Each structure stands twice: as structure tokens, then as C-alpha cells.
C-alpha positions, 0 to 999 in steps of 0.5 A: 870648839873644833868638830872633826870632819865627818868623812875623815875615813875618806882621807886614806893614804892614797887620797892624801898623797894625791892631794899633796901632789896637786898641792891641795892639802898641807900639814902644819902645827894646826893639822891638815889644812885645805885652801878655800877655792874662792879666796885661796886662803888655807884653813884647818880641814874642819867644820869650824872653817868649812860647811859639811858636804856629803858630795865631796871626797873631803866631806867639806864644802870647797868654800870657807864659811866666810866666803860661803856666808858672804856669797849667800848674804849678798843673795838674800839681800837681792831677794829682799828688794 
């Protein structure tokens, strides 16, 4: 199940054009995609692939769910020791 980005109205034409120039958004048959800032892979801009974030213009965390979960899984393992 794909959930749309909660702050989708933030994706104005001006914002999209700026992101296209910077190369931080692309449009494919899957729709709008953004890269994970950690692993650099591209994923659809949805909460299926990124955690929601109120502090970013896209409404999504900059790391994909896999990188985010991996990072905090390591942190939890260290705390358990």
C-alpha cells in the first residue's frame, strides 16, 4: 500500500524546477522519485520508502527506510551491550 506524501502541496512548480536543476528529483513511470542521501539509490517519493518528516520541505526524511532502520538498529545493538 502506497501512502502519498503528507506535505504534497509543498511540491510547487518552483520547488520542483529547483529540485530538477539540482538533480535531486526525477520523474519516471513510478512517479516522482528522490534519492536517499545515504545510499544514493532512487526511490518513489512516498512514505512507503521514506519516513515522514515535518522539518523538511518534501515532508520526507532524507534517508530511505532501509538506511534509517539499519542505522538505528546498530544503535540499539550498541545500547544493549
